[in-house]
C-alpha angles and dihedrals in degrees: 000000000000110000093201142334132045141243128260104211114205111189128131097201103086096204092053092044094051092045092051091045092052093047094046094048091046087056091051100261111123119215109219094193142353114222130187104191135057091230092056091045091059091047096046095043087068097038099044097036093207124196091230136008118218104200132185113213096223115055142163115260136047098305129047127229095266093053090046090050091051091051091048091047090054089066105023144037093211109146113257127201112195125209127198138176091195133081115283095223127165094274091052091049091052091050095051096044095089090053091062091209121198086229143337110226127197116233131273083056117226101232094206091055090048092050090052090053092047092050090056092045095051096039098043 
């Protein structure tokens, strides 16, 4: 169970976003907002002050999830979990390094793995 805080879910594929939201909330982790663009993610990270941000790397809008995560990281130390449906090659690893993500999960996300990561984030 989530001891405090909520999750900002940043995913532009509606079916994936709603499925993740339902699964997270069923496990006791409230989603404060679902966002589809990197620009909105940056804006809402400050407004909503989530406990964790769950961020897809490819998003609708002008900036992708990694750029949004970098912009958020410049002003906040909120834990970020990245999600990707693409290979996590060396270039990708270099690009995410400044974000210092809690994890980078491959889509489709294994919900049990995500819950384990969230437990650590909210408890520690």
